[in-house]
C-alpha positions in Angstrom: 92.2 9.4 75.5 89.5 5.9 76.3 87.9 8.7 78.9 87.6 11.3 76.6 86.1 8.5 74.1 83.7 7.1 76.9 82.4 10.2 77.8 81.7 10.9 74.0 79.5 7.9 73.8 78.0 8.3 76.9 76.7 12.1 76.2 75.2 10.7 72.9 73.0 7.9 74.6 71.7 10.8 76.8 71.2 12.5 74.1 69.3 10.0 72.4 67.1 9.0 75.4 66.4 13.2 75.6 65.5 13.1 71.9 63.3 10.1 71.9 65.8 8.9 69.4 65.7 4.8 67.7 66.6 4.2 64.4 65.1 2.3 62.3 68.0 0.0 60.9 66.2 -2.4 59.0 66.1 -2.0 55.3 63.0 -3.7 54.2 61.1 -1.6 56.5 62.5 1.4 56.0 61.6 0.4 52.0 57.9 -0.1 53.2 57.4 3.0 54.7 58.0 4.4 51.7 55.8 2.3 49.4 53.1 2.9 51.7 53.3 6.5 51.7 52.5 6.3 48.2 54.3 9.0 46.8 56.0 9.5 43.1 58.4 11.7 40.9 56.1 14.7 41.4 56.1 14.8 44.9 57.6 17.1 47.8 58.2 15.2 51.0 58.8 16.7 54.7 60.8 14.1 56.3 60.5 14.4 60.2 63.5 13.2 62.3 65.4 11.2 59.6 68.1 10.4 61.4 71.3 8.1 60.1 68.6 8.6 57.0 67.8 4.6 56.7 64.2 6.1 55.4 66.2 9.5 53.4 67.9 6.5 51.6 64.9 4.9 49.8 62.6 8.6 50.0 65.7 10.8 48.1 65.5 9.1 44.4 61.5 7.9 44.8 60.3 11.9 44.7 61.0 15.2 43.4 62.7 16.4 46.8 63.1 15.5 50.3 63.3 18.4 53.0 64.4 16.9 56.1 63.7 18.3 59.2 66.7 17.0 62.4 66.8 18.7 65.6 70.1 16.6 67.0 73.1 18.8 65.0 75.3 16.2 65.0 73.0 13.9 62.6 72.0 16.7 60.7 76.0 17.5 60.1 76.5 14.0 58.6 73.0 13.8 57.0 74.1 17.0 55.4 77.3 16.4 53.9 76.1 13.0 52.9 73.7 14.8 50.4 75.7 17.9 50.0 75.1 17.2 46.0 72.0 19.6 45.1 71.0 16.9 42.4 70.2 14.8 45.0 67.4 16.3 46.1 68.1 16.6 49.4 67.6 19.7 51.9 68.2 18.9 55.5 67.7 21.3 57.9 68.5 21.9 61.5 65.3 22.2 63.6 62.5 21.3 65.6 59.7 20.3 62.9 57.1 21.2 65.2 58.4 25.1 65.1 58.5 25.4 61.3 56.0 26.5 58.9 54.4 24.1 56.2 54.8 24.1 52.3 53.2 26.3 50.8 52.4 23.9 47.7 50.9 20.2 48.7 53.4 17.6 50.2 53.9 14.7 51.9 55.2 14.2 55.4 56.7 11.1 55.7 58.9 9.7 59.2 60.5 7.4 62.1 59.1 10.5 64.7 60.4 10.5 68.4 58.1 9.0 69.9 57.9 11.7 73.0 56.6 14.2 70.7 54.2 12.3 68.4 51.2 14.6 69.9 52.9 17.5 68.9 53.6 16.5 65.3 50.3 14.6 64.5 48.5 18.3 65.6 51.3 19.9 63.0 50.0 17.4 60.5 46.4 18.3 61.1 46.7 21.5 60.8 48.9 22.0 57.8 46.5 22.9 54.9 48.7 21.7 52.4 49.4 18.4 53.6 48.4 15.7 51.6 49.2 12.6 53.8 51.6 11.9 56.6 53.3 8.2 56.9 54.3 8.1 60.6 55.9 5.4 62.0 54.6 5.8 66.1 54.2 3.6 69.1 52.3 1.0 68.4 49.9 1.3 71.1 49.5 5.2 70.2 49.2 3.9 65.9 46.3 1.3 67.4 44.5 3.8 69.4 44.0 6.0 66.7 42.6 3.4 64.1 40.4 1.4 66.1 42.9 -0.9 67.2 41.7 -1.6 70.3 38.2 -2.0 69.3 37.8 1.4 70.8 38.1 5.1 69.0 40.0 8.0 70.0 38.4 11.6 69.8 40.9 12.8 67.7 40.6 10.5 65.2 36.5 10.8 65.0 36.7 14.7 65.2 39.0 14.4 62.3 37.5 11.5 60.1 35.1 13.6 57.7 38.1 14.8 56.6 41.4 12.8 57.6 41.3 9.2 57.0 43.1 7.2 59.5 44.6 3.6 58.8 47.4 1.3 60.4 49.6 -0.2 57.6 52.0 -2.8 59.8 53.5 -3.3 63.0 57.0 -3.6 63.2 59.5 -5.5 66.0 61.4 -3.7 68.6 64.4 -5.1 67.3 64.1 -3.8 64.3 65.5 -0.2 66.0 69.1 1.0 67.7 68.8 1.3 70.7 66.0 -1.1 71.2 63.1 0.7 72.6 60.6 -0.8 75.3 57.7 -1.1 73.1 56.7 -2.3 68.9 56.2 0.5 66.2 53.4 0.9 63.9 52.9 2.1 60.6 50.6 5.2 61.1 49.1 6.8 57.7 46.9 9.9 57.9 44.8 10.7 54.1 43.4 14.1 53.6 40.3 13.2 51.6 39.8 14.8 48.5 36.2 15.3 48.9 35.3 15.3 53.3 32.3 13.6 54.4 31.0 16.4 56.0 30.3 19.4 54.1 32.5 22.4 55.6 29.9 24.4 56.4 28.6 21.9 58.9 31.7 20.9 59.9 31.6 23.1 63.3 28.3 21.3 64.2 29.8 18.2 63.4 32.6 18.5 66.1 30.4 20.3 67.8 28.3 16.9 68.2 31.8 15.0 69.1 32.6 17.3 71.7 29.0 16.7 73.7 29.5 13.2 72.8 33.0 12.4 74.5 31.5 15.0 77.0 30.6 11.9 79.2 27.0 11.3 81.2 26.4 7.4 81.5 29.4 6.2 80.1 27.0 6.2 76.7 27.2 8.2 73.8 22.6 7.8 73.7 22.8 9.5 77.8 25.9 12.4 76.1 23.4 13.3 72.8 20.6 13.3 74.9 22.0 16.8 76.6 21.3 18.5 73.4 18.6 16.8 71.2 15.7 15.2 71.9 15.7 11.6 73.2 13.6 10.5 70.4 15.4 12.2 67.7 18.4 10.7 69.8 16.8 7.0 69.4 16.5 7.6 65.8 20.0 8.5 65.1 21.7 5.6 67.3 18.9 3.1 65.2 20.2 4.7 61.9 23.1 4.2 62.5 23.3 0.7 64.4 24.5 2.0 67.2 23.7 0.2 70.5 21.4 2.4 73.2 23.8 1.9 75.6 27.3 1.5 73.7 30.2 3.7 75.5 31.2 6.5 73.1 34.6 4.9 72.5 33.0 1.8 71.2 31.9 3.7 68.1 33.3 3.9 64.5 33.6 7.3 62.9 31.3 5.7 59.9 28.7 5.5 63.1 28.7 8.6 63.9 28.7 10.8 60.9 25.3 8.6 59.9 24.1 9.8 63.4 24.9 13.5 62.5 23.3 13.3 59.3 20.3 12.3 61.5 20.3 14.6 63.8 21.4 17.7 62.2 18.7 17.1 59.4 
């Protein structure tokens, strides 16, 4: 009997590592994640990886409905039992979140997501046309990288900036999770802009400029842009945006990219 119990516990730990599961155990932080998300009684929330329901507990009474996707069959069964009453507004689905279709109407995403699936989950969110916002607990380094926290900006953030805002809403000590991960977590918030900063008809040109800029020539944005634009126009765009002539691409803030684009695209 003891051997069976030991095997069960060993398998559970193995599943958690395989599924990249680190459960948030701090109730105050779980409540804060929901508050940061800014969701209300009229909202539908898709929760990614609810796990043992730490965040679900605070989401359920705050919104119209929660659609919780959990890939772990044991956790999905346990959470379904807890919210078996339809009046709870929580529907638990055992599925891989990245393989499901987004709801047709407006919705929000909230979740303490598996670190190993962060890129896939963010990609899904950016591609969901009805998504209004996503509040995700990710690795601290990832959250900083996407929000300029290290003094650098990533290609993904710059490319999507006209349509999405990226912000960092806090750092969670790694000891607030079980099992304890190797790094702290960050609360990453994406919000779709109601009015894009670039006209939809010009977004293709903006993205091409970003790809060109991050293409890499001499390590600077100016050198990269001169491959496709006259040097004088590039110099004028950089000056208008307050970008140093030799500024590395990653050090240029999204707002500066937008200003440079408006000059180059005229």
